[in-house]
C-alpha positions in Angstrom: 0.0 0.0 0.0 1.4 3.4 -0.9 2.2 6.0 1.8 -0.9 8.2 1.0 -3.3 5.3 1.2 -1.7 4.1 4.5 -1.9 7.6 6.0 -5.6 7.9 5.0 -6.4 4.5 6.4 -4.7 5.3 9.7 -6.5 8.7 10.0 -9.9 7.1 9.2 -9.3 4.5 11.9 -8.2 7.0 14.5 -11.2 9.3 13.7 -13.7 6.5 14.0 -12.3 5.4 17.3 -12.0 8.8 18.8 -14.4 10.1 21.4 -12.4 13.3 22.1 -14.6 16.2 21.1 -11.7 18.7 21.1 -9.6 16.5 18.8 -12.5 16.0 16.4 -13.4 19.7 16.4 -9.8 20.6 15.6 -9.8 18.2 12.7 -13.1 19.7 11.5 -11.5 23.2 11.6 -8.5 22.0 9.7 -10.7 20.4 7.0 -12.9 23.5 6.8 -10.0 25.9 6.4 -8.3 23.8 3.7 -11.6 23.5 1.8 -12.1 27.2 1.9 -8.8 27.8 0.2 -10.0 25.5 -2.6 -13.1 27.4 -3.3 -12.1 31.1 -3.4 -14.7 32.7 -5.6 -14.6 36.1 -7.3 -17.1 38.8 -6.5 -18.8 38.1 -9.8 -19.1 34.3 -9.1 -20.5 35.0 -5.6 -23.0 37.4 -7.1 -24.1 34.8 -9.7 -24.5 32.2 -7.0 -26.7 34.6 -5.0 -28.8 35.4 -8.0 -29.3 31.7 -8.7 -30.2 31.0 -5.0 -32.9 33.7 -5.2 -34.3 32.3 -8.4 -34.6 28.9 -6.8 -36.4 30.4 -3.8 -38.8 32.1 -6.2 -39.4 28.9 -8.1 -37.7 30.0 -11.2 -36.2 26.7 -12.2 -37.0 23.5 -13.9 -36.7 20.0 -12.6 -33.8 17.9 -14.0 -36.3 15.3 -15.4 -38.2 18.0 -17.3 -35.1 19.4 -18.9 -33.9 15.9 -20.0 -37.4 15.2 -21.4 -37.4 18.4 -23.3 -33.9 17.8 -24.7 -34.8 14.3 -25.8 -37.9 15.7 -27.6 -35.8 18.4 -29.2 -33.2 15.9 -30.4 -35.8 13.7 -32.0 -36.9 16.6 -34.1 -33.3 17.1 -35.5 
């Protein structure tokens, strides 16, 4: 087993067996901060996401199944 896989396996086992809330909270903080660095969004991207969320709240969206059905019908006409 390679080093990365072994480290992951060991960490998973230690997390599963831990009852230490401080330890688990610290791990959660580490994961949260590392994920935030992965998802740095520009102001424009954040604005677009907010607009989309508002549209969803207002019901301005289509269900996935409806979109797929419409695409299939459109493709049959081509």
